CHARMM-style PDB file with segment names, atoms N, HN, CA, C and O in Angstrom:
ATOM      1  N   MET     1     197.239 106.691 187.747  1.00  0.00      PROA
ATOM      2  CA  MET     1     198.324 106.923 188.670  1.00  0.00      PROA
ATOM      3  C   MET     1     199.250 105.718 188.652  1.00  0.00      PROA
ATOM      4  O   MET     1     198.799 104.577 188.747  1.00  0.00      PROA
ATOM      5  N   SER     2     200.511 105.970 188.532  1.00  0.00      PROA
ATOM      6  HN  SER     2     200.878 106.897 188.455  1.00  0.00      PROA
ATOM      7  CA  SER     2     201.490 104.898 188.453  1.00  0.00      PROA
ATOM      8  C   SER     2     201.794 104.352 189.845  1.00  0.00      PROA
ATOM      9  O   SER     2     201.740 105.088 190.831  1.00  0.00      PROA
ATOM     10  N   ASP     3     202.112 103.074 189.921  1.00  0.00      PROA
ATOM     11  HN  ASP     3     202.157 102.477 189.120  1.00  0.00      PROA
ATOM     12  CA  ASP     3     202.463 102.486 191.211  1.00  0.00      PROA
ATOM     13  C   ASP     3     203.967 102.518 191.439  1.00  0.00      PROA
ATOM     14  O   ASP     3     204.459 101.885 192.373  1.00  0.00      PROA
ATOM     15  N   GLU     4     204.709 103.246 190.603  1.00  0.00      PROA
ATOM     16  HN  GLU     4     204.310 103.761 189.845  1.00  0.00      PROA
ATOM     17  CA  GLU     4     206.160 103.327 190.729  1.00  0.00      PROA
ATOM     18  C   GLU     4     206.634 103.774 192.119  1.00  0.00      PROA
ATOM     19  O   GLU     4     207.557 103.161 192.655  1.00  0.00      PROA
ATOM     20  N   PRO     5     206.041 104.821 192.731  1.00  0.00      PROA
ATOM     21  CA  PRO     5     206.550 105.274 194.027  1.00  0.00      PROA
ATOM     22  C   PRO     5     206.420 104.221 195.126  1.00  0.00      PROA
ATOM     23  O   PRO     5     207.151 104.278 196.115  1.00  0.00      PROA
ATOM     24  N   THR     6     205.525 103.281 194.977  1.00  0.00      PROA
ATOM     25  HN  THR     6     204.931 103.235 194.173  1.00  0.00      PROA
ATOM     26  CA  THR     6     205.320 102.279 196.027  1.00  0.00      PROA
ATOM     27  C   THR     6     205.842 100.896 195.645  1.00  0.00      PROA
ATOM     28  O   THR     6     205.699  99.941 196.408  1.00  0.00      PROA
ATOM     29  N   ARG     7     206.438 100.794 194.479  1.00  0.00      PROA
ATOM     30  HN  ARG     7     206.553 101.570 193.859  1.00  0.00      PROA
ATOM     31  CA  ARG     7     206.861  99.481 193.982  1.00  0.00      PROA
ATOM     32  C   ARG     7     207.836  98.782 194.923  1.00  0.00      PROA
ATOM     33  O   ARG     7     207.718  97.576 195.142  1.00  0.00      PROA
ATOM     34  N   ASN     8     208.784  99.506 195.477  1.00  0.00      PROA
ATOM     35  HN  ASN     8     208.880 100.486 195.299  1.00  0.00      PROA
ATOM     36  CA  ASN     8     209.822  98.879 196.302  1.00  0.00      PROA
ATOM     37  C   ASN     8     209.509  98.928 197.795  1.00  0.00      PROA
ATOM     38  O   ASN     8     210.363  98.575 198.609  1.00  0.00      PROA
ATOM     39  N   LEU     9     208.309  99.356 198.171  1.00  0.00      PROA
ATOM     40  HN  LEU     9     207.616  99.643 197.510  1.00  0.00      PROA
ATOM     41  CA  LEU     9     207.949  99.429 199.581  1.00  0.00      PROA
ATOM     42  C   LEU     9     207.463  98.075 200.079  1.00  0.00      PROA
ATOM     43  O   LEU     9     206.907  97.278 199.323  1.00  0.00      PROA
ATOM     44  N   THR    10     207.684  97.833 201.360  1.00  0.00      PROA
ATOM     45  HN  THR    10     208.136  98.480 201.974  1.00  0.00      PROA
ATOM     46  CA  THR    10     207.144  96.617 201.968  1.00  0.00      PROA
ATOM     47  C   THR    10     205.648  96.793 202.163  1.00  0.00      PROA
ATOM     48  O   THR    10     205.116  97.898 202.063  1.00  0.00      PROA
ATOM     49  N   LEU    11     204.987  95.691 202.439  1.00  0.00      PROA
ATOM     50  HN  LEU    11     205.419  94.793 202.520  1.00  0.00      PROA
ATOM     51  CA  LEU    11     203.545  95.757 202.676  1.00  0.00      PROA
ATOM     52  C   LEU    11     203.240  96.685 203.844  1.00  0.00      PROA
ATOM     53  O   LEU    11     202.301  97.478 203.782  1.00  0.00      PROA
ATOM     54  N   GLU    12     204.020  96.589 204.893  1.00  0.00      PROA
ATOM     55  HN  GLU    12     204.783  95.945 204.943  1.00  0.00      PROA
ATOM     56  CA  GLU    12     203.811  97.446 206.071  1.00  0.00      PROA
ATOM     57  C   GLU    12     203.999  98.920 205.700  1.00  0.00      PROA
ATOM     58  O   GLU    12     203.236  99.771 206.159  1.00  0.00      PROA
ATOM     59  N   ALA    13     204.985  99.226 204.895  1.00  0.00      PROA
ATOM     60  HN  ALA    13     205.605  98.536 204.522  1.00  0.00      PROA
ATOM     61  CA  ALA    13     205.220 100.608 204.467  1.00  0.00      PROA
ATOM     62  C   ALA    13     204.075 101.098 203.586  1.00  0.00      PROA
ATOM     63  O   ALA    13     203.669 102.257 203.676  1.00  0.00      PROA
ATOM     64  N   LYS    14     203.567 100.229 202.750  1.00  0.00      PROA
ATOM     65  HN  LYS    14     203.897  99.288 202.678  1.00  0.00      PROA
ATOM     66  CA  LYS    14     202.432 100.611 201.896  1.00  0.00      PROA
ATOM     67  C   LYS    14     201.198 100.910 202.742  1.00  0.00      PROA
ATOM     68  O   LYS    14     200.498 101.895 202.506  1.00  0.00      PROA
ATOM     69  N   VAL    15     200.935 100.048 203.734  1.00  0.00      PROA
ATOM     70  HN  VAL    15     201.504  99.248 203.925  1.00  0.00      PROA
ATOM     71  CA  VAL    15     199.793 100.278 204.619  1.00  0.00      PROA
ATOM     72  C   VAL    15     199.973 101.600 205.368  1.00  0.00      PROA
ATOM     73  O   VAL    15     199.028 102.378 205.492  1.00  0.00      PROA
ATOM     74  N   ASP    16     201.172 101.848 205.862  1.00  0.00      PROA
ATOM     75  HN  ASP    16     201.940 101.215 205.761  1.00  0.00      PROA
ATOM     76  CA  ASP    16     201.441 103.110 206.545  1.00  0.00      PROA
ATOM     77  C   ASP    16     201.186 104.299 205.626  1.00  0.00      PROA
ATOM     78  O   ASP    16     200.604 105.302 206.041  1.00  0.00      PROA
ATOM     79  N   LEU    17     201.620 104.182 204.395  1.00  0.00      PROA
ATOM     80  HN  LEU    17     202.093 103.368 204.058  1.00  0.00      PROA
ATOM     81  CA  LEU    17     201.422 105.253 203.423  1.00  0.00      PROA
ATOM     82  C   LEU    17     199.925 105.479 203.156  1.00  0.00      PROA
ATOM     83  O   LEU    17     199.467 106.619 203.075  1.00  0.00      PROA
ATOM     84  N   ILE    18     199.188 104.401 203.024  1.00  0.00      PROA
ATOM     85  HN  ILE    18     199.560 103.475 203.089  1.00  0.00      PROA
ATOM     86  CA  ILE    18     197.729 104.509 202.807  1.00  0.00      PROA
ATOM     87  C   ILE    18     197.081 105.191 204.010  1.00  0.00      PROA
ATOM     88  O   ILE    18     196.249 106.083 203.842  1.00  0.00      PROA
ATOM     89  N   LEU    19     197.453 104.780 205.212  1.00  0.00      PROA
ATOM     90  HN  LEU    19     198.129 104.055 205.349  1.00  0.00      PROA
ATOM     91  CA  LEU    19     196.871 105.384 206.415  1.00  0.00      PROA
ATOM     92  C   LEU    19     197.230 106.869 206.518  1.00  0.00      PROA
ATOM     93  O   LEU    19     196.407 107.685 206.934  1.00  0.00      PROA
ATOM     94  N   GLU    20     198.439 107.206 206.144  1.00  0.00      PROA
ATOM     95  HN  GLU    20     199.108 106.544 205.807  1.00  0.00      PROA
ATOM     96  CA  GLU    20     198.861 108.608 206.162  1.00  0.00      PROA
ATOM     97  C   GLU    20     198.020 109.429 205.180  1.00  0.00      PROA
ATOM     98  O   GLU    20     197.550 110.519 205.506  1.00  0.00      PROA
ATOM     99  N   ARG    21     197.844 108.890 203.981  1.00  0.00      PROA
ATOM    100  HN  ARG    21     198.226 108.005 203.716  1.00  0.00      PROA
ATOM    101  CA  ARG    21     197.039 109.598 202.969  1.00  0.00      PROA
ATOM    102  C   ARG    21     195.587 109.704 203.400  1.00  0.00      PROA
ATOM    103  O   ARG    21     194.943 110.730 203.178  1.00  0.00      PROA
ATOM    104  N   LEU    22     195.074 108.663 204.009  1.00  0.00      PROA
ATOM    105  HN  LEU    22     195.596 107.829 204.190  1.00  0.00      PROA
ATOM    106  CA  LEU    22     193.696 108.681 204.503  1.00  0.00      PROA
ATOM    107  C   LEU    22     193.540 109.743 205.593  1.00  0.00      PROA
ATOM    108  O   LEU    22     192.549 110.473 205.628  1.00  0.00      PROA
ATOM    109  N   GLY    23     194.524 109.815 206.474  1.00  0.00      PROA
ATOM    110  HN  GLY    23     195.329 109.222 206.447  1.00  0.00      PROA
ATOM    111  CA  GLY    23     194.502 110.839 207.518  1.00  0.00      PROA
ATOM    112  C   GLY    23     194.506 112.230 206.930  1.00  0.00      PROA
ATOM    113  O   GLY    23     193.812 113.117 207.427  1.00  0.00      PROA
ATOM    114  N   THR    24     195.277 112.431 205.880  1.00  0.00      PROA
ATOM    115  HN  THR    24     195.841 111.710 205.477  1.00  0.00      PROA
ATOM    116  CA  THR    24     195.315 113.730 205.207  1.00  0.00      PROA
ATOM    117  C   THR    24     193.952 114.067 204.623  1.00  0.00      PROA
ATOM    118  O   THR    24     193.488 115.202 204.733  1.00  0.00      PROA
ATOM    119  N   LEU    25     193.312 113.085 204.003  1.00  0.00      PROA
ATOM    120  HN  LEU    25     193.689 112.163 203.913  1.00  0.00      PROA
ATOM    121  CA  LEU    25     191.979 113.307 203.447  1.00  0.00      PROA
ATOM    122  C   LEU    25     190.969 113.640 204.537  1.00  0.00      PROA
ATOM    123  O   LEU    25     190.113 114.505 204.351  1.00  0.00      PROA
ATOM    124  N   GLU    26     191.067 112.957 205.671  1.00  0.00      PROA
ATOM    125  HN  GLU    26     191.763 112.255 205.822  1.00  0.00      PROA
ATOM    126  CA  GLU    26     190.124 113.211 206.763  1.00  0.00      PROA
ATOM    127  C   GLU    26     190.272 114.620 207.308  1.00  0.00      PROA
ATOM    128  O   GLU    26     189.285 115.216 207.739  1.00  0.00      PROA
ATOM    129  N   THR    27     191.467 115.160 207.301  1.00  0.00      PROA
ATOM    130  HN  THR    27     192.269 114.675 206.951  1.00  0.00      PROA
ATOM    131  CA  THR    27     191.657 116.516 207.804  1.00  0.00      PROA
ATOM    132  C   THR    27     191.155 117.557 206.826  1.00  0.00      PROA
ATOM    133  O   THR    27     190.964 118.717 207.190  1.00  0.00      PROA
ATOM    134  N   LYS    28     190.939 117.147 205.581  1.00  0.00      PROA
ATOM    135  HN  LYS    28     191.094 116.205 205.285  1.00  0.00      PROA
ATOM    136  CA  LYS    28     190.460 118.075 204.556  1.00  0.00      PROA
ATOM    137  C   LYS    28     188.961 117.962 204.347  1.00  0.00      PROA
ATOM    138  O   LYS    28     188.473 118.223 203.248  1.00  0.00      PROA
ATOM    139  N   GLN    29     188.225 117.581 205.371  1.00  0.00      PROA
ATOM    140  HN  GLN    29     188.622 117.369 206.264  1.00  0.00      PROA
ATOM    141  CA  GLN    29     186.773 117.462 205.219  1.00  0.00      PROA
ATOM    142  C   GLN    29     186.203 118.834 204.920  1.00  0.00      PROA
ATOM    143  O   GLN    29     186.563 119.835 205.539  1.00  0.00      PROA
ATOM    144  N   TYR    30     185.323 118.846 203.974  1.00  0.00      PROA
ATOM    145  HN  TYR    30     185.030 118.033 203.471  1.00  0.00      PROA
ATOM    146  CA  TYR    30     184.701 120.102 203.571  1.00  0.00      PROA
ATOM    147  C   TYR    30     183.252 120.113 204.027  1.00  0.00      PROA
ATOM    148  O   TYR    30     182.549 119.106 203.948  1.00  0.00      PROA
ATOM    149  N   ASP    31     182.822 121.268 204.505  1.00  0.00      PROA
ATOM    150  HN  ASP    31     183.393 122.086 204.570  1.00  0.00      PROA
ATOM    151  CA  ASP    31     181.429 121.430 204.892  1.00  0.00      PROA
ATOM    152  C   ASP    31     180.647 121.808 203.645  1.00  0.00      PROA
ATOM    153  O   ASP    31     180.770 122.923 203.138  1.00  0.00      PROA
ATOM    154  N   THR    32     179.843 120.876 203.155  1.00  0.00      PROA
ATOM    155  HN  THR    32     179.743 119.971 203.567  1.00  0.00      PROA
ATOM    156  CA  THR    32     179.089 121.129 201.925  1.00  0.00      PROA
ATOM    157  C   THR    32     177.681 121.629 202.210  1.00  0.00      PROA
ATOM    158  O   THR    32     176.892 121.821 201.285  1.00  0.00      PROA
ATOM    159  N   ARG    33     177.356 121.844 203.493  1.00  0.00      PROA
ATOM    160  HN  ARG    33     177.997 121.689 204.245  1.00  0.00      PROA
ATOM    161  CA  ARG    33     176.012 122.322 203.814  1.00  0.00      PROA
ATOM    162  C   ARG    33     175.644 123.608 203.089  1.00  0.00      PROA
ATOM    163  O   ARG    33     174.551 123.687 202.529  1.00  0.00      PROA
ATOM    164  N   PRO    34     176.511 124.619 203.076  1.00  0.00      PROA
ATOM    165  CA  PRO    34     176.118 125.851 202.368  1.00  0.00      PROA
ATOM    166  C   PRO    34     175.791 125.602 200.897  1.00  0.00      PROA
ATOM    167  O   PRO    34     174.876 126.217 200.348  1.00  0.00      PROA
ATOM    168  N   ILE    35     176.525 124.717 200.272  1.00  0.00      PROA
ATOM    169  HN  ILE    35     177.268 124.218 200.718  1.00  0.00      PROA
ATOM    170  CA  ILE    35     176.267 124.401 198.862  1.00  0.00      PROA
ATOM    171  C   ILE    35     174.893 123.754 198.740  1.00  0.00      PROA
ATOM    172  O   ILE    35     174.097 124.137 197.882  1.00  0.00      PROA
ATOM    173  N   TRP    36     174.613 122.772 199.600  1.00  0.00      PROA
ATOM    174  HN  TRP    36     175.259 122.461 200.297  1.00  0.00      PROA
ATOM    175  CA  TRP    36     173.330 122.076 199.509  1.00  0.00      PROA
ATOM    176  C   TRP    36     172.169 122.988 199.875  1.00  0.00      PROA
ATOM    177  O   TRP    36     171.083 122.870 199.308  1.00  0.00      PROA
ATOM    178  N   GLU    37     172.394 123.905 200.828  1.00  0.00      PROA
ATOM    179  HN  GLU    37     173.276 124.001 201.289  1.00  0.00      PROA
ATOM    180  CA  GLU    37     171.333 124.855 201.174  1.00  0.00      PROA
ATOM    181  C   GLU    37     171.006 125.729 199.968  1.00  0.00      PROA
ATOM    182  O   GLU    37     169.838 126.017 199.705  1.00  0.00      PROA
ATOM    183  N   GLN    38     172.027 126.148 199.243  1.00  0.00      PROA
ATOM    184  HN  GLN    38     172.975 125.914 199.457  1.00  0.00      PROA
ATOM    185  CA  GLN    38     171.796 126.941 198.035  1.00  0.00      PROA
ATOM    186  C   GLN    38     171.065 126.128 196.978  1.00  0.00      PROA
ATOM    187  O   GLN    38     170.159 126.633 196.315  1.00  0.00      PROA
ATOM    188  N   VAL    39     171.456 124.884 196.822  1.00  0.00      PROA
ATOM    189  HN  VAL    39     172.193 124.474 197.360  1.00  0.00      PROA
ATOM    190  CA  VAL    39     170.803 124.006 195.841  1.00  0.00      PROA
ATOM    191  C   VAL    39     169.332 123.829 196.210  1.00  0.00      PROA
ATOM    192  O   VAL    39     168.460 123.918 195.346  1.00  0.00      PROA
ATOM    193  N   LEU    40     169.057 123.582 197.485  1.00  0.00      PROA
ATOM    194  HN  LEU    40     169.766 123.510 198.186  1.00  0.00      PROA
ATOM    195  CA  LEU    40     167.674 123.396 197.918  1.00  0.00      PROA
ATOM    196  C   LEU    40     166.848 124.659 197.707  1.00  0.00      PROA
ATOM    197  O   LEU    40     165.699 124.584 197.273  1.00  0.00      PROA
ATOM    198  N   GLN    41     167.423 125.812 198.010  1.00  0.00      PROA
ATOM    199  HN  GLN    41     168.356 125.873 198.363  1.00  0.00      PROA
ATOM    200  CA  GLN    41     166.713 127.073 197.776  1.00  0.00      PROA
ATOM    201  C   GLN    41     166.386 127.241 196.299  1.00  0.00      PROA
ATOM    202  O   GLN    41     165.280 127.645 195.942  1.00  0.00      PROA
ATOM    203  N   ARG    42     167.343 126.933 195.453  1.00  0.00      PROA
ATOM    204  HN  ARG    42     168.242 126.604 195.743  1.00  0.00      PROA
ATOM    205  CA  ARG    42     167.134 127.067 194.011  1.00  0.00      PROA
ATOM    206  C   ARG    42     166.063 126.085 193.529  1.00  0.00      PROA
ATOM    207  O   ARG    42     165.216 126.439 192.708  1.00  0.00      PROA
ATOM    208  N   LEU    43     166.102 124.856 194.038  1.00  0.00      PROA
ATOM    209  HN  LEU    43     166.790 124.568 194.704  1.00  0.00      PROA
ATOM    210  CA  LEU    43     165.091 123.870 193.661  1.00  0.00      PROA
ATOM    211  C   LEU    43     163.705 124.312 194.115  1.00  0.00      PROA
ATOM    212  O   LEU    43     162.729 124.141 193.384  1.00  0.00      PROA
ATOM    213  N   GLU    44     163.611 124.875 195.309  1.00  0.00      PROA
ATOM    214  HN  GLU    44     164.403 125.014 195.903  1.00  0.00      PROA
ATOM    215  CA  GLU    44     162.321 125.382 195.788  1.00  0.00      PROA
ATOM    216  C   GLU    44     161.833 126.508 194.892  1.00  0.00      PROA
ATOM    217  O   GLU    44     160.646 126.589 194.579  1.00  0.00      PROA
ATOM    218  N   SER    45     162.746 127.373 194.482  1.00  0.00      PROA
ATOM    219  HN  SER    45     163.711 127.307 194.737  1.00  0.00      PROA
ATOM    220  CA  SER    45     162.394 128.469 193.587  1.00  0.00      PROA
ATOM    221  C   SER    45     161.898 127.929 192.248  1.00  0.00      PROA
ATOM    222  O   SER    45     160.914 128.424 191.699  1.00  0.00      PROA
ATOM    223  N   ILE    46     162.575 126.929 191.734  1.00  0.00      PROA
ATOM    224  HN  ILE    46     163.374 126.528 192.180  1.00  0.00      PROA
ATOM    225  CA  ILE    46     162.173 126.312 190.465  1.00  0.00      PROA
ATOM    226  C   ILE    46     160.804 125.650 190.623  1.00  0.00      PROA
ATOM    227  O   ILE    46     159.957 125.753 189.736  1.00  0.00      PROA
ATOM    228  N   ASP    47     160.589 124.977 191.745  1.00  0.00      PROA
ATOM    229  HN  ASP    47     161.277 124.893 192.466  1.00  0.00      PROA
ATOM    230  CA  ASP    47     159.307 124.325 191.997  1.00  0.00      PROA
ATOM    231  C   ASP    47     158.171 125.352 192.038  1.00  0.00      PROA
ATOM    232  O   ASP    47     157.102 125.113 191.477  1.00  0.00      PROA
ATOM    233  N   ARG    48     158.398 126.501 192.701  1.00  0.00      PROA
ATOM    234  HN  ARG    48     159.266 126.695 193.157  1.00  0.00      PROA
ATOM    235  CA  ARG    48     157.380 127.559 192.740  1.00  0.00      PROA
ATOM    236  C   ARG    48     157.088 128.084 191.340  1.00  0.00      PROA
ATOM    237  O   ARG    48     155.931 128.317 190.988  1.00  0.00      PROA
ATOM    238  N   GLU    49     158.141 128.272 190.542  1.00  0.00      PROA
ATOM    239  HN  GLU    49     159.080 128.083 190.829  1.00  0.00      PROA
ATOM    240  CA  GLU    49     157.958 128.781 189.187  1.00  0.00      PROA
ATOM    241  C   GLU    49     157.191 127.782 188.326  1.00  0.00      PROA
ATOM    242  O   GLU    49     156.334 128.175 187.534  1.00  0.00      PROA
ATOM    243  N   ILE    50     157.490 126.511 188.472  1.00  0.00      PROA
ATOM    244  HN  ILE    50     158.186 126.191 189.115  1.00  0.00      PROA
ATOM    245  CA  ILE    50     156.757 125.484 187.724  1.00  0.00      PROA
ATOM    246  C   ILE    50     155.291 125.498 188.123  1.00  0.00      PROA
ATOM    247  O   ILE    50     154.416 125.394 187.263  1.00  0.00      PROA
ATOM    248  N   SER    51     155.010 125.627 189.414  1.00  0.00      PROA
ATOM    249  HN  SER    51     155.721 125.712 190.112  1.00  0.00      PROA
ATOM    250  CA  SER    51     153.621 125.676 189.875  1.00  0.00      PROA
ATOM    251  C   SER    51     152.910 126.893 189.301  1.00  0.00      PROA
ATOM    252  O   SER    51     151.750 126.806 188.901  1.00  0.00      PROA
ATOM    253  N   ARG    52     153.600 128.022 189.260  1.00  0.00      PROA
ATOM    254  HN  ARG    52     154.543 128.092 189.585  1.00  0.00      PROA
ATOM    255  CA  ARG    52     153.014 129.244 188.702  1.00  0.00      PROA
ATOM    256  C   ARG    52     152.717 129.071 187.211  1.00  0.00      PROA
ATOM    257  O   ARG    52     151.647 129.454 186.738  1.00  0.00      PROA
ATOM    258  N   GLN    53     153.659 128.499 186.483  1.00  0.00      PROA
ATOM    259  HN  GLN    53     154.529 128.188 186.867  1.00  0.00      PROA
ATOM    260  CA  GLN    53     153.460 128.271 185.046  1.00  0.00      PROA
ATOM    261  C   GLN    53     152.352 127.242 184.811  1.00  0.00      PROA
ATOM    262  O   GLN    53     151.581 127.358 183.858  1.00  0.00      PROA
ATOM    263  N   ASP    54     152.279 126.244 185.678  1.00  0.00      PROA
ATOM    264  HN  ASP    54     152.905 126.149 186.451  1.00  0.00      PROA
ATOM    265  CA  ASP    54     151.234 125.231 185.568  1.00  0.00      PROA
ATOM    266  C   ASP    54     149.856 125.871 185.735  1.00  0.00      PROA
ATOM    267  O   ASP    54     148.926 125.544 184.998  1.00  0.00      PROA
ATOM    268  N   ALA    55     149.723 126.778 186.696  1.00  0.00      PROA
ATOM    269  HN  ALA    55     150.479 127.044 187.295  1.00  0.00      PROA
ATOM    270  CA  ALA    55     148.455 127.476 186.906  1.00  0.00      PROA
ATOM    271  C   ALA    55     148.106 128.325 185.683  1.00  0.00      PROA
ATOM    272  O   ALA    55     146.949 128.369 185.264  1.00  0.00      PROA
ATOM    273  N   LYS    56     149.106 128.997 185.112  1.00  0.00      PROA
ATOM    274  HN  LYS    56     150.046 128.961 185.453  1.00  0.00      PROA
ATOM    275  CA  LYS    56     148.867 129.790 183.903  1.00  0.00      PROA
ATOM    276  C   LYS    56     148.405 128.906 182.750  1.00  0.00      PROA
ATOM    277  O   LYS    56     147.493 129.270 182.007  1.00  0.00      PROA
ATOM    278  N   LEU    57     149.030 127.759 182.605  1.00  0.00      PROA
ATOM    279  HN  LEU    57     149.771 127.464 183.208  1.00  0.00      PROA
ATOM    280  CA  LEU    57     148.651 126.831 181.539  1.00  0.00      PROA
ATOM    281  C   LEU    57     147.227 126.329 181.748  1.00  0.00      PROA
ATOM    282  O   LEU    57     146.458 126.228 180.792  1.00  0.00      PROA
ATOM    283  N   ASP    58     146.873 126.016 182.986  1.00  0.00      PROA
ATOM    284  HN  ASP    58     147.497 126.098 183.763  1.00  0.00      PROA
ATOM    285  CA  ASP    58     145.494 125.592 183.282  1.00  0.00      PROA
ATOM    286  C   ASP    58     144.509 126.681 182.882  1.00  0.00      PROA
ATOM    287  O   ASP    58     143.477 126.386 182.279  1.00  0.00      PROA
ATOM    288  N   ASN    59     144.811 127.934 183.207  1.00  0.00      PROA
ATOM    289  HN  ASN    59     145.649 128.173 183.697  1.00  0.00      PROA
ATOM    290  CA  ASN    59     143.935 129.049 182.835  1.00  0.00      PROA
ATOM    291  C   ASN    59     143.823 129.174 181.322  1.00  0.00      PROA
ATOM    292  O   ASN    59     142.738 129.407 180.789  1.00  0.00      PROA
ATOM    293  N   PHE    60     144.941 129.020 180.643  1.00  0.00      PROA
ATOM    294  HN  PHE    60     145.822 128.831 181.076  1.00  0.00      PROA
ATOM    295  CA  PHE    60     144.948 129.101 179.180  1.00  0.00      PROA
ATOM    296  C   PHE    60     144.061 128.010 178.575  1.00  0.00      PROA
ATOM    297  O   PHE    60     143.274 128.271 177.665  1.00  0.00      PROA
ATOM    298  N   ILE    61     144.197 126.806 179.083  1.00  0.00      PROA
ATOM    299  HN  ILE    61     144.836 126.594 179.822  1.00  0.00      PROA
ATOM    300  CA  ILE    61     143.396 125.685 178.576  1.00  0.00      PROA
ATOM    301  C   ILE    61     141.914 125.942 178.819  1.00  0.00      PROA
ATOM    302  O   ILE    61     141.085 125.686 177.945  1.00  0.00      PROA
ATOM    303  N   GLU    62     141.582 126.444 179.996  1.00  0.00      PROA
ATOM    304  HN  GLU    62     142.256 126.652 180.706  1.00  0.00      PROA
ATOM    305  CA  GLU    62     140.184 126.772 180.287  1.00  0.00      PROA
ATOM    306  C   GLU    62     139.663 127.833 179.320  1.00  0.00      PROA
ATOM    307  O   GLU    62     138.530 127.742 178.847  1.00  0.00      PROA
ATOM    308  N   ASP    63     140.487 128.836 179.028  1.00  0.00      PROA
ATOM    309  HN  ASP    63     141.407 128.910 179.412  1.00  0.00      PROA
ATOM    310  CA  ASP    63     140.084 129.881 178.078  1.00  0.00      PROA
ATOM    311  C   ASP    63     139.839 129.301 176.684  1.00  0.00      PROA
ATOM    312  O   ASP    63     138.868 129.664 176.019  1.00  0.00      PROA
ATOM    313  N   VAL    64     140.716 128.407 176.249  1.00  0.00      PROA
ATOM    314  HN  VAL    64     141.505 128.112 176.789  1.00  0.00      PROA
ATOM    315  CA  VAL    64     140.558 127.795 174.928  1.00  0.00      PROA
ATOM    316  C   VAL    64     139.275 126.963 174.877  1.00  0.00      PROA
ATOM    317  O   VAL    64     138.539 127.011 173.891  1.00  0.00      PROA
ATOM    318  N   ILE    65     139.013 126.211 175.928  1.00  0.00      PROA
ATOM    319  HN  ILE    65     139.610 126.172 176.729  1.00  0.00      PROA
ATOM    320  CA  ILE    65     137.793 125.399 175.978  1.00  0.00      PROA
ATOM    321  C   ILE    65     136.557 126.305 175.942  1.00  0.00      PROA
ATOM    322  O   ILE    65     135.588 126.016 175.240  1.00  0.00      PROA
ATOM    323  N   GLU    66     136.602 127.400 176.704  1.00  0.00      PROA
ATOM    324  HN  GLU    66     137.389 127.634 177.274  1.00  0.00      PROA
ATOM    325  CA  GLU    66     135.479 128.340 176.707  1.00  0.00      PROA
ATOM    326  C   GLU    66     135.292 128.968 175.328  1.00  0.00      PROA
ATOM    327  O   GLU    66     134.159 129.149 174.881  1.00  0.00      PROA
ATOM    328  N   MET    67     136.381 129.299 174.656  1.00  0.00      PROA
ATOM    329  HN  MET    67     137.302 129.152 175.019  1.00  0.00      PROA
ATOM    330  CA  MET    67     136.286 129.864 173.306  1.00  0.00      PROA
ATOM    331  C   MET    67     135.649 128.856 172.349  1.00  0.00      PROA
ATOM    332  O   MET    67     134.830 129.232 171.511  1.00  0.00      PROA
ATOM    333  N   LYS    68     136.018 127.582 172.465  1.00  0.00      PROA
ATOM    334  HN  LYS    68     136.684 127.276 173.146  1.00  0.00      PROA
ATOM    335  CA  LYS    68     135.426 126.546 171.617  1.00  0.00      PROA
ATOM    336  C   LYS    68     133.926 126.448 171.861  1.00  0.00      PROA
ATOM    337  O   LYS    68     133.148 126.314 170.917  1.00  0.00      PROA
ATOM    338  N   ARG    69     133.524 126.514 173.116  1.00  0.00      PROA
ATOM    339  HN  ARG    69     134.156 126.623 173.883  1.00  0.00      PROA
ATOM    340  CA  ARG    69     132.088 126.469 173.434  1.00  0.00      PROA
ATOM    341  C   ARG    69     131.348 127.633 172.786  1.00  0.00      PROA
ATOM    342  O   ARG    69     130.279 127.473 172.197  1.00  0.00      PROA
ATOM    343  N   GLN    70     131.955 128.810 172.915  1.00  0.00      PROA
ATOM    344  HN  GLN    70     132.823 128.941 173.393  1.00  0.00      PROA
ATOM    345  CA  GLN    70     131.313 130.013 172.334  1.00  0.00      PROA
ATOM    346  C   GLN    70     131.221 129.911 170.808  1.00  0.00      PROA
ATOM    347  O   GLN    70     130.219 130.310 170.215  1.00  0.00      PROA
ATOM    348  N   ILE    71     132.255 129.385 170.188  1.00  0.00      PROA
ATOM    349  HN  ILE    71     133.069 129.061 170.669  1.00  0.00      PROA
ATOM    350  CA  ILE    71     132.254 129.224 168.740  1.00  0.00      PROA
ATOM    351  C   ILE    71     131.159 128.246 168.320  1.00  0.00      PROA
ATOM    352  O   ILE    71     130.460 128.484 167.336  1.00  0.00      PROA
ATOM    353  N   ARG    72     131.010 127.166 169.050  1.00  0.00      PROA
ATOM    354  HN  ARG    72     131.578 126.973 169.849  1.00  0.00      PROA
ATOM    355  CA  ARG    72     129.987 126.169 168.731  1.00  0.00      PROA
ATOM    356  C   ARG    72     128.583 126.774 168.878  1.00  0.00      PROA
ATOM    357  O   ARG    72     127.691 126.503 168.074  1.00  0.00      PROA
ATOM    358  N   ARG    73     128.405 127.604 169.928  1.00  0.00      PROA
ATOM    359  HN  ARG    73     129.130 127.824 170.581  1.00  0.00      PROA
ATOM    360  CA  ARG    73     127.091 128.202 170.156  1.00  0.00      PROA
ATOM    361  C   ARG    73     126.731 129.197 169.059  1.00  0.00      PROA
ATOM    362  O   ARG    73     125.576 129.286 168.644  1.00  0.00      PROA
ATOM    363  N   THR    74     127.739 129.950 168.590  1.00  0.00      PROA
ATOM    364  HN  THR    74     128.678 129.878 168.927  1.00  0.00      PROA
ATOM    365  CA  THR    74     127.460 130.985 167.589  1.00  0.00      PROA
ATOM    366  C   THR    74     127.556 130.444 166.164  1.00  0.00      PROA
ATOM    367  O   THR    74     127.041 131.062 165.232  1.00  0.00      PROA
ATOM    368  N   GLY    75     128.192 129.327 165.995  1.00  0.00      PROA
ATOM    369  HN  GLY    75     128.610 128.826 166.752  1.00  0.00      PROA
ATOM    370  CA  GLY    75     128.441 128.801 164.663  1.00  0.00      PROA
ATOM    371  C   GLY    75     127.375 127.979 164.153  1.00  0.00      PROA
ATOM    372  OT1 GLY    75     127.466 127.474 163.034  1.00  0.00      PROA
TER     373      GLY     75
END
């Protein structure tokens, strides 16, 4: 952003301009709660899915170990 529009302003005018812009920003506050609530819900969903997949993987590993035992017994 160029400083051309404020180049010829006095310090007091620049401060006034900054305060005016800051006031404009303050009036444009956005409520981000709905966005974060959606993000949290999605993260919880992902966490549940990871836990489900983790349980499946544990079962798979147990099955493989049991198969190895059976192979050793019969082999």
